[in-house]
Each structure stands twice: as structure tokens, then as C-alpha cells.
N, C-alpha and C positions, 0 to 999 in steps of 0.2 A: 392322730394319724398327725406323723411329723410333717410339716411345711417344706418347702423346696421355696430357697432365698433369691430374689430376681436378681440379674446383674444392671447394671447403667444401661443398658442399650434395651434388653427386654423391656427394662419397665418404659424407657421411653417410647415402645412398639404397641404396649400399653394402653399408653395413655393415646397415642393418634387412634387407635381402635374407640375407646372411650367418647374420643373427642366427633369423631364420624355418626356414631351411634345416637347423638344427643341432635336429634332432627330440627329442634328449637332456636341453635344457635344462628346468629348473624354474623359470626366470621368469616373472613374470605377463607377456605380450606384447600385455594392452594398453595397456601401456607404452613399447613398442617405442623413440618419439621419443627418450625419456631417456637408455633402456638404448644405443642406437645413438649418441647424439654425446657420453654417457661412455667407451664403447668407441672411437671414435673418438680421443677428446682420452687415454685411456689408448696406442693406437696413437703418435698424433705424439711424446707423452714418450717411448717406449721408440726411435724415431725418432731426436731430437733428441739424446737423452742416451746413445746408440750402445749400447743394452742389447741384449744378444747371447741368442739364444735359449736355450741351455745354462743361462743364470743365471735365466732366467725360468723354463725347467721343476726348475730344482733346489728352487728356492722356490715351488713351486704348492703352497700349502698349505690351500686351501679351494674349496668349488665354483665360487665367482665367478670364481678364478683359472683353475682347469681349463676354464671354459667359456668363456672370454674367448679362450684359446689356440686349444681346436678354432675358436671363431668368427675369429679371424684366418686361419689355414689357410684356410678357405672361403674368406674376404677376397682372401687373397694368391693364390690358384689363380683365381680368377674375374678378379682384375687381369692375372694372366700371362694368362688366355685369350681376354681382348679386348686385350688389348696395351695397355693403363693403367697408369697408374702415378701416384704423390703426388708431391706436391712435394719432400718430404724424401729419397723414393724416388730422383727425379731427382739430386738434389746428392748423394746418396752415388755413384752414375754418374760423375756430373761428376766427383768426388773423384779416382775409381777411374782417369779417362781424362787426369786430369791429373800424376797421380803417376804412370804410368805415360809419361808422354810421348804417350800417345796424342792430345793434343790438347792445342793449344798455345794459347797467350796472347799478344797481340803490345802492348798496349799497358796502361802500370801502370793500378792499381784505386786508386780513392779512394774508402772505406767512410762512408758516414755514418747515424747512429745506429745504432751498432754496441758503444754503452755496456757493456750486458749481454748478453753471446754466450753460446749453449750449446753443448756438446760439439762434434755436427756442425758448426756454424756456423766452429767454432775450428781444425776438422782443414778445413773449404772454404778458410780463411785461408791454413791454413799451405801447404796444397798449394799455392795460388796462389803464396805467397813462393819459392815451388822452382823459378820460372818469370820469374817481374817483381817490381816493386818496388811493398809496399802500403803505404799512408798511409789514417787517419783523422780525418774530418774534428772538428776541436773547438771549438766557440761559443766568441765571445769572451763573458768574463762581466762582466757590469756588477757593481760592488759596491754593495750595496743599503742601504739602509734600514730596520730593522724594524721596525715595531710590532705589538703583538697584544691583542685583543680578545677580551672575553668577554660573550655574550649569555646572554638565560632560555631562548630555545628556538630552534632551526632556524627557525620563521615570523620570530620577532622578529631572527635575523640576516640573513633573506633582506632584511626590509624596511629594514634598516640598509646593508645591501651595495646595493640600488637607490638608497638616499638617497646615497650614497657618487657613483655615475655619474651621478646629476643633477648634481651640485656640480663633479664633474670635468671632462663634457660641457660646462657652463658654462663651463668655462675652455678649450676647445677642446682635449682633450686624448685621446691616443687610450689604451684601459686593457682589461687582460685581466681575467678573472674563471675562476678554479681551484675544481673541485671534484670528491672521490672520488667524489659521488653525483649526478651530472650527471643518472642518468635516473631518481634519485627526485625531483627538485626541479626538472624543466626547467616541468614545467606550470604550476607556484607561481612559478618566475621569471619563466616569460613573461606571465603574467598580470600582477604588477608593472610590469613594464619597458612593458607595452603600457600599460599605466593612465599610466605616467608620462611615455611620451615620444610614445607613441601611440593616443591616447583615441578618434580616429577608426576606429580599425580594429575597435572591438567591433559598428560597421553595417554589417551581414553584404556589403555589396556592396565593401567598401573593408576587407575583412578580408585579403585579400592584394596591399595595397599594401607599398610596402619598408619596409624597419625599418633601425633605426641601429644594430642588435646582430645577430649570428650567432651559433649554435650550431654547435660539431664534430660533437653527435648529431643524428642526422636522425630521422625520424618512419616506421616500417615501411608500406611502401605496404600490408598487410594494413588496416590504421587509418586510412588513407585515409577517409572517408565514399564519395566517388566509387566505391574499389574495395571496401570493405566489403559494398554493398548489391549492386555484381553478384555476389559472390562467395554472396551469400545465395540472388540471385535463380536461379544457378546449383546451389545446393541445394536449392531448392526442386523444381527440376526432377526433379534427383534422388531426392529422398527421395519426391516425390510427395504431402507432409503436412508442418505444421509447426506448431510450437503457437502458441496467439491472440499472444501477446505479440510475436516473431519477425513472423505475416503484418499486425498490425498497424502496424506499422515499415516494412514493404517495402508496405502500401496509401498509407500517408501521404507516402511520399517521391516528387518529383516529377520524378526520376531514371530513369522508366523510364514506358513506354506514353503515352498524351498526356496532357499536363500539365494540359490545359482540363479534363480530367474529374476534376482532383485533388480539389474541394470535396464533388464527390457520392461519393468514393470513402468519405467519411467515415459515409455512411447507411450503407454493406455494414461499415465498421471497429462501428456500434454496434450492428448484427445478430450482429456476430461477438460482442462481450462477450456479450450476454444468453445466449450458448451455454455450459453446462459444462463440459463435455471437454474435456481440456486439448491436443488433436491434433486438427487440421483438416485433410481429404485435400484436395488442388486440385478432387479431385471434389464434395466435399462444400461446397466456397466457390463452385464453379457455380453448384451447386443452389441456395443462399442468397439469390446475386446475381439466379438468375433467379426468384427468388419471393419478391422486395423488392419488392412496391408498383410496378413500374412503372421499375425503376432500372435494369435490363438493357440497353431500348431507348435509354434516355441516354448510359448510357457503351458503345458500342459496340468502341472500342480496348479498354478494360480486359475486356470480353468476350472478344476478338481473341485479345489475346494469355492470356488465362487460358487459354483452348483449346490455344493453341502451346505451355505448359510441361506441358501435362497430354497432348499426343501429345510431345512429348520426355520426358517419365517413362518413358513405352512403349516409346521406340525407343532408351532409353539402358541396356538390361540386358545387352549384349553386351558383352566386351572388346572394346579397340582400343588400339592405339599411341599414344603421348601426342601425336604429332604429329597424329595425324585427331583424338581428343580436344579439341584447342585448333581446329582448324578449326570440328568441333561449336560449340565456346563460341562463337564467332565469329558463326554462323550465328545461332545461339540469341537470343544479346546484339539482332542487328538485326534479328530478326524482333519480336523486343518493343519492341523502340524504346530501347536502352538510351542513356542521352546521355554513356556513356563514351566512344562510339563516334562522337559528333558535338561536340568538343569545342567552344567559346562563345568561352573567352578562352584570355589565357597560360597562367595556371596549369592549365587544365583540359589545353590542349595538352600541358604536363609531364606530366599524370598519364597520359595515354593514350600517351605517348613513350615512360612508364616502364615501362607496362603491358604495351608490342608486345614491351619488352625480353623482358621476365619470359616472355611468351608461347615467342618467339624461342628461350629458354634449355630452357624445360619441352620444347618440342618436339624438340630434339636429343639428350635422353634415348633416342628408338628405339635409338641403337647402344649403348647397356646395358640396356634391361630389355626384357621382349616385352610380349605386349599385357596389359592391365591392368584393373581395373573401376571404374565412375566413382567409386566409394568412394576406392580409390585415389590416382586421378588428383587427387581433389577435395584428399586430404590432402598431395599432392606440391605441387599448385600453391600454397595455404594455406602451407605450410612455406616453400618459396621468398619470397612474397609477406613474409611475417612475418621473415624474416631480409634482404631487399631494403630500404634506407631511402631515400627521397626526401627533397630539402629543394629547395621553391623559388627558384629563382635570380631573385634580386632586383639591381635595377641600384642605384647609387649604391657611395658609400663607407662602409663599417663601422668604425664607432668603438670599439666594444664587441666583445670577441669574448670565449665562451665555452667551455672546456675542461675535458674531464675529467682524471684524471690517467695515462689512459694517453695521450693524445694528445701530440703534438709542434709545436713551435714555433717557429721561427727570428728571428720578427720580437721588435724592441723593444719596447715601451711609455712609455709614461709613468709610467703607476701600475697596480699588478697587487696583487689581491687572494684572499688562494686563505682559500677558508671550509671549514665541515662539517670541523676536525680533530678531530675526534671519535674514540676509542679504537675506537666498533663500525665506525667508517667507515673507519680507515687505521692501519697495514697494515691488508688485507682478510684476513678471517678464515682459519684455514689449513685447506685442503682435501687431501685425500688421495684418489687416484684408488683406488677399490676394486677396479679390477682389475690392477691391478699390484699385487705383496706391497710391506707397509710397510717391510719390511726395505731391498728395494730404492730405491725412495722416499728412505729415508736414507741409506744405502750411496751414492745416485749425489746426493745433496744437490739433488734435485728440489723438496721445498719446504718446509726446515728454518727454524726460528723464525730461525737467525742470517741466512739468506738473505734472509727475507723483511724483515726489518727492514732489512738492507742495503739492500735494492732501494727497499724504501718511502722511506728517506733519501734516498737521492740522485736518484730523482723530482723530490721537496719539495726538495731543493737547486737541482734544474735548475729549477725554477719562481722560485726567490727569487731568479735570476740573470737575470729578462726584465725589469728594469725598475727604477731609482733609490731608488723609493717601494713599498714591500711591506708590506702586510699582511696578518697571520694570524690568524683566528679560529676559535673556537667553543662550542656552547651548554652549557647548563650541565643542562637538562631535559629530557626525551621525555615530554611529557604529568606525570605527578608523580612519575616517576621519575630519580633523578639520574644524571647521564652526566658524564663522565671526558674529559679531554682525548688526543691520542694520546701515547703514550711518545712518538715520535718526535721530539715539537713541542720539548721541551724546550732542545736542543741551539742552535736557531735564536733562541732567545729572551736576550736580553740585559738586558733592564728590565722591571720590572713590567708586568702586562697592565694595558690598560685596560678597569676593568670598566664597564656601565652603572650609572649613579647611583643607580638604583632599586632593584639588587640588591646584597646581600652576599653576596660566593662565599668560601665555607668553605673552605679547602685541606684539603687531604688529610692529618691528622697524625698518621697509623698508622706506628708502626715495624714497618718489614717482618718485622726481624731477631726480631722475640719474640712474631710472632703466632700462635696456638695453632690448629693445624686439629682439627676435632674429625668424628667421623663423625655426621651428625645423619640419622639412619633409624630413628628409633623415636618413635610417636606416645603419645598419653594411650592408657591402658588402658581396656578396657572392664569396667563395674563394674557396668552395668544392665540387664536383658534386652531384647530387640530382637531384633525379626524380619528376618533375611537375606533381605530381598524378590529377589534374583536367587539364590535359592538354593545347590543344589550346584555352580555357576558361582565363587562365593566361592571354594568351598574348593579347589577347580582352581585357580583363579589363585592363590591364596597357599600352593600347594607349589610351582607352577610359580617365581613368580615376587611374592616379599610385596609389592612395592611396586605393582606392576600392581594386586592386590586392594586395596589400601589406597586408589590416587587411583579408580579408576575404581568401586569399589563403598561405600568408607567415606564418601570425601568428594563421590563421584556425577559426576565427570567422565567425558563422553564426545564422542566425537566429532560436529560437526555433518551431519546429512543429510537429503537432502529424503526426505519419503516419497514411494514410488515406486506414485503411483495408477494408474497406468496398464497396468500388466505383472503377469503372476501372480509372487509373488514366491517362494524357494524357503521360505518357513515359511507362505506359503498352500495350497504345494504338501504342504508334511510333513503339515499340521493337515488336510487335506482326505483322505489316507491313515490318517491317526491315527482321523478321527470314523469314516471309514468301515468298521472294521474294528472299531472299538471296538462298531456299530450291528449288523454281522453277528453278534459273537460273544456278544453277550446276545440274541440270539434264538437262536443255533444254540450251544450250551453245551458239545456235547462234540464228538469225530471222528463218533462214532456216529450222531450225527442231521445230521451234513454229509455221513457218507457213502449217508444211506439217499435222498440228492436225486439225481437222474440229472445228467447234464451239462449238458443246457439249463437244467432248472431251477437248476440251482445260478449257471449263467451268468446268467439272467434275476434272479436275486434280487439277487445282485451290481450291474449294472446300473441295477435301482429304487434300490438305496439312492446307487451312486453320482450317478445324478440327482438326487436331493433335493437332497442335499448341492451341489452344483454350482448345483442352482437355487435355492441357500438363500443361498448365496457371490455370486451373480451382482449379485442384490438390495440387499448390501452395497457390493460394489465396482462402480458403475454407468459409471464411466470406462474400466475395463477390456474392452476391445472383447467381445463375445460369440462372437466367432472363437476368440479364445485358448481361454476357457473349453470351446468345444466341444471344442478339440484336446486339452485335457488331461483331460476326459472320456473321450475314447478312451484317450487311454494309461492314465490311471487302472486303470479297466476291465480295460485287455489286461494288465497289473503284478497287478492282485489276483486275476486268475482265476489267472494263473500258479502265484499265492504259495499260492492256498488248496489246489489241487493238490497243491503240492509240502508243505504241511503232511498230508494225509492220508496222506503215505507214513509219518509216523513210526511210526503206530500205535496205539493206544488211547491216550487224553488225554481231561482235562475240564477246562472253564475256567472256573475258581471267583470270579478278577475282573478288570475292567477299569476303565482310568482311575481305579484308587483313589486318593485324597485320605487324604495320611497327616501327621500333625502330629509333630516331632522338637523336642526337644531336648537342646541339646550346650552346658551350660556357661550363658552368656550368650547363646547365639544360638538362636533358634528359626526353624526349619526346617520349610515346607510344600510336600512333593513328590506328584509325582501317577505312578502305575505303570502303565502301559500294560497288562498283562497278568499274572496268575500263572497257573498249570498246575498240573493235580495228576496223574503218573503213578506208577502202585501206591505212592499214598499217599505221594510223594515233592513237593516242592513247586519247581516252577521258574517262578524271575519272567525275563518276556519283555519285550523292547524293540524299537519297529520304529526300523527308519532308511531312509530313502528316499532318501537320499542320497550321498554315497563314505564309506563305514567305514574302519575301522582293522583293524591286524592285533589279534592277540590277546595281546598283550605291551602295545601302547600300551593299550587298554582294560583290559585286568585285573591286568600283572605289573609296570607299572613303578612306580618310587620317587617318582614326582611325575606332576603333569597329571590324568589323567580318573579321575576319581571318582563318576561317574553310578552305574555298575551295580557296583561295593563297596559304595555309598551302599544302593542296595537290598538289598542282599545280606544287609545286617546287620539293617535297619529295614520291609524289605516286610512283615514279620507276625511276627506273637508267636513263634509256631510256628521250628523253623531251617528257613532256605531252603537246598534241596539243590542248587540250580542256576542259575546266572544267563546269558542268553542272548540275543545281539543276532540279530532276523530281517532279512536282508539284503534286501529289497523291489524295488528300483530296481535289478535288475538282471537281466542279459538270461540269467543262472545264482542264480537266489534259494538261499540259504544261509546258516548257522546259524553264527555267530562265537561261541564261550563256553568257561565251566568250569564245572564241578562237582562234586561227589563219586564220583558213578562215569558214566563216559562212555556207559555203554549208556541213562542216561534220555533221551538228546537226540543223534540219528544228526548227526555234526559237530562236537562239542562236544569238548572235551581234559576230565582230570581233574588233580588236583593235581601227579601227580607229569612232568607234560610239563614243568614247571620244576626246575630241578636245587636249587632254592631251598627248596622247600617239601615235605614229607615225607607231609602231607595236608591235606584239606579245612581241618580244621578251624585249621590252625595258618595257609594263608591267610588265611582270617577275622579271624585276631589280628593279622597282618599289618596288614589293610584297617582294622581297628579304630585300630590305632595309627596311620596315615597319618590317618586322619580327624580324631583328637581331636588329633594333633600339629597339622594346620591350622588347625584352630579355635581350639587354644590360642595357636596363633603371631598368628593375629587378633587374639584377645582383647587379647593381649599389646602391642600397638602393633607389631608388625616390619613394618617398612614398607622395609628394605635392595632396592637393587638387586642380585639376586642369582638368577643362572640358570645351566641347565647347559648348553641349549642354546636356540640363537636362534631355532629352526623350531616351537619350544615356543610363541613369543609369535606366532605368524601372526593369530590372531584376538584380539590385545589389542588396545584402542582408543583403550590412553594412551601410545603409544609415544613419541611426543615431548618426553610431560615426563619418561620414563625416561632419554633420552639416549642409550639402546644402543649409537650408532657409538662413543663417547667411549669406555664400558666396555668393548666387543668391543676396544678400542686397548690401554686398559690392560692388558688377559688377553692382547694378542699380546705388547707390550713384557715382560711376566711370564714369556712362554714363552720369550723369545730372552734 
């Protein structure tokens, strides 16, 4: 039976499906798009470099490798069941049939652009040579005259390139511009070229007129205004609500509904801007339109189309096949009068044709996937639109071609300018695929430094032979930072670079033979008392990785993140648990008092306290929907009723302290800690901390030599008198439990004593170990230890400064050391 060959996007979607099917994976599937692309790239490399399964299995060194191998088995089974195949899989089958003479080739083959060949391509060519003659295209090389130029920055470089274009075009020459940064500078270059050659294009009605230049890099369909508007309209129907910013952008666009009502829509936008809530539902939007001074009668088309969006929102909840969704979207856009379906000129006609091709392709996914939800359909459609580019086909003769370094041209030009030749642009940075062991990638020469350097040199050499006059250029600065030329540039320069007369270029005078490399991982010692604002987290970070504590807590580095004002955060839920329990135990200070309550009285008390706290939070967070708080109140009451009943099984106990604040001084560091609760059982003190989220094991909380220090800290500093046990109450669980350790396991059912670890003979010995850990972390922080040093990368999960620490480079160093 013949195979059907997958295209790149279909293959990516199958990888997504394979990853989701593997239940044992610990990866964050919210980033499934990136995971599937990386897995697909790893599979491509395995096929291209003919890496066999035994090699992959024997070099399996990490969870990433094991997960990928499992995903790959699911992917291959799916392909086999559906009778589909990847392109490289087809090449392998062709090689087998050609070699065994099951397939005959009658005509000679002439290969074009096979200067850089992978092992699978070599195998295919060798197989073909067993039957016919094989030849390779060799382009005629023009002997160039090369000059090199240096500019202040990339903007200055772009301006000079465009000025050069103007001079060349005045002499009626055909020219070529090449850059490794085409995707980064395309907007700047387009603007400068239009300003120089097509100033009329800045008039909206003439924006799509033909140009004198053409780019090899086209615009993704997703970013075309007409397409983007329609995706947003579909998304609005799917979600049933939008934030005010997106709603304003939709309402002020003339690409849908009746554009004669456009100026009246601004009255509705004005009303929206007066609302404080971030998200507005389609139902609320219709209500605002109906209550805005007769506006609903002046905008009948808008009202009709908003009603259609609301109807669609309710109808789109059932799963459907991709082709059914496409038909639904077409009918929806037609009903709300989208201009995409009614093109008015050649440009819009081209965009509509591109949209039709995409929707036809997505419809063909029926044979690969089952019925899918509206959200999955939107994700798939958007991915196709982002990966498919579009360029309006202008008529006329182009005088300027603009290419990236991975493009091919066999034309000859009157002059060529190769720009952006800085070391951070070319060669491209070395990137290893995390799903293939580093050793395999080195052994197969997949991405070695030497191979990258040779490849980059050959590509630059190819472009230097496209004309008789060639200019090579690079910039000196990026902002205030000095940047340097690409190392592969020097063999092409035979004379001194021409430098802009306004700037003096200082050459690198370092003698690399005598450079001394030093470890710069120690900061200034802290010798003045200061408050540790982050408390115990600082010491935990220091014990896991000193650089983490230095950058995040001493320098104050942190990730930028929007405050979520419209949802109940994990922190807010945790605070509600703590506050409700604190108020309960402040009133009922012993198991005796709680036991005296009937079940109904206990339940009512918890409900009253929970409702009071929820009501207070509702006032603090007016942008969170009341329904979210109501659901949380039910959940909170349910968990706390179960928890209190669980605690009553302990026997007699007395609550001595709740939410106790304690100041602590360690060297130059001052800490303020708050302890949830201190109980007394038979004159023994027990520190209790509540956890409403996922918790850890006994070893992770109490017995590790690095990491968690919260509970050990409480054990040492919670009271002037010795603490006899510490325990974590896991509340947010179907099965409440204690996780803890103490002098005697009988103090609290479920905890362990020091004998549970072979390392410690007694409770006092464990306390001494904790004291050593805490003092060691504090001392290390005071002395300025900021080394990137860690035992396990999973301990860095909650580190917010990972980009500064450059963990992948460190991991690579460790892997090389092991080899």
C-alpha cells in the first residue's frame, strides 16, 4: 500500500499528539508547541544522520532522552497505523529499493544545490550511482573585487546600504543585498527603501503598489491585518469574552459588519473605556450597546452581528472534525460580513486565496485526527497561519534582490552588498538538541564548531561570487555595547577596512596566548547588619545554588510578570486557608473545646469564618468575578471540615500560638519569620505548618543536605524552649495527612522520629545538622559566594533568574566532564 508523505506542519501536530499521549512525562505541556518542534527536529536529525535505535538507547542519560524515545515510539506506531511517513522515511525506503534493484532509474540525475550533504543524502546519491550517472551543478564563479566597511551601529549600516542602492539604481544596475539578520532588519530596511524609492507608498491607498525591490523573506499570513482581524473575531466567538484592548481593536476596524456604522462604534468604545473590569463578555458588550443612549437603534448591523457572535459562542462547545470547523468558520465570517470573504482589489484577492489554501489544508487533517475542541482547532489554524508566508505579487522588473544567508541565487548581479557580518549574527550560535545525547551529536558531527565554521565560510564565499563588485560590512556597537566582526570575515579581506570618518575603530589588541582566565564568582562581603526581606527563601536558594541567591535576593533581579488581577492565584488561595484556620484556632484553643461542638455547630463555625474571609477578599479584588470566589468558598469549607475532623483523631492537644512573628539574628542577617501554629502535647512542643498545595516527601522537607530550610528553621527558632517535633499538615488533599519528624513519633500520628534516617542517631543530632546547614548558608551568603553550583537541576525549578545563570552551558560542561 503506498504511503502518504507528511508535510512539516502535519508532522508537528502528530508530535504534539504523541507527547500528550505519553502519561509519564513530567514536562510542562503548556509549552507543547515548543516541545513538539524540538522533538520533530530531533527526529529529523536522527533520520538525516542515520542514527540507529541501539545507539540512542545505549546513550540514554537523562529524563529528556528517555521521554523523547518513548514519544518517538508512539509517533512511529501512529505513522504505521495511518500508513503515513516522513520525507526522510520515504528516502530510506527509496534507498532500499534502488540498492536492491526493486526500483530502476532510467535517466541520469543532475543534483543542484547539494554542496552540503547529510549522510542520508550521501546514501541516496550512492544508491543512485549504482544504476545511472550522477552529476552536480557547479555555478560559474565571478572573480570579485572586495571592499570592507565598518559602521557605528546597525541602523547606520542600513542607512548606508540604502544610500548605496540609490547610487547603483541611478546607474541602472541590478544589485543584491544579503544579510544573516533578514528577519530582524526587514522592517527597518523596508521603511528606508520605501522612503527612498517609493515615498507614495506611505499613502494608504497606494501602500500595495509595485516596488523596485523584493525580499526572499515573506510575511507570515497570521500577521496580515485582514487575517489577524478574522482570527480575533473567531477567537471572540470561541471564548465569549475579550479584554478591553482587544475589543477596542475589533470594534474600530472596518473589516467586518457595516463600515458605515464605524464612527458610531467609537461611542461604544468610549463606554468600554469607562469600565474597570479587564475582561468583557459578549453578553456584557451587548448590554452596554443597548444601554448607551439610543446607540442600538443607530447601529442595527453591529447589534445583529454581536448577536451572531453570542449564538456562535454557545454553539461551538461540541467537538468537531477539522473540516467541519472550517465550514463553521466560513459561515460565521459570512454572517458577520467579514471583508476577507469579499475582496475589493488584487491585494485582498491574493490574501483571500492564501486563506482558502490554508483552510483547505487544515480540512485535510480529518484523516490524521479525531474530532477536536474549538481551542485545539484555533491553535492548529493559528500555527498554520504563522508558518505560512505570503507576498503580494507585484508586476514589473525588480532591480534590488534582498536575501537571507540560507537562500539560493543563481543570478549574476552588477554589485553585491553583504551586511550584518558581526560575530553574534554569523555563524549562527551553536545549538544542541536536548533530546539527543551530546555524545551522539559530537560523534555524528551534527553541529560541531569546525563544521559550523566551514559551513558559514562556504556560504559567505558563495555570495561573494555573485558579482564583480562586493562590499562586506559590519557594525561596531549595539546600543552602548561594543560588538565585533565575524571571525570568518578575515580571510575575505585583503585590504584595510574603510571606516566611517566620524568614528575611530579600535582593533582588538589582546594577545590570546597570554590571557588569564579567572573564576569571577565571589562578591563583596556583607559586614553591616541588614534585613533579609525574603527570609528563609534566601538561605534555601544559597544552599541550592549560591548564584541564585546572589542575583535574586542580593541584586534584586526578578522576572517581569503581569499581576493577575482577574483570577484567584495560588497565593491568594493559600492565604485564605491560613487566615481561616488562624481565626478558628484562636477561638478554639484545644481539642477539648472543638470536641464539645456538634458536627453541625462545627460546620457552621467553619462556614461563618470562611464566608467572612471570602467577603473581605472580594472587596480587595473587585476585578475577580464573584463566581470564582463562590466556588473557592465551597472548596475551602469542604477541605477545612475534613481537616478539622482529621485533627480530632490525634487525641488531646492544646494550641499555644497561631501566626506567631519571631525576629531572628544570624550574623549580619536579620530575619522575621511567621509560624502558623505551635501545639503542646503532654508538655512537648510541636511546630505545625499548613500546606494547601502540592507537598514534598519527608526527605525533601527535612533530611536533604541542601534546599528546604523552612521547617528546620522553625524547629530551631520557634521558641526559647526546645521544640520536640515539626510537622506539615497537608490540607488540600482528598486524604489529609501529616508529614513530619520529631523526638518521638507518638507525639503526632503519621510523623517519623530521627531513626528513620541512618545518618542521625537522635533528634538532637538532627537539630545540630540543621543548625550547621543554616549557619553555613548564612555564612556563605555573607561572604559573597555567588558560584553557579548545584547538585540537581530540578532543585532550580522555582529559580526566577535562570537566564542569568546560563544553566544549559553549565550542564554541557558537566556532561563533558562525565565523558
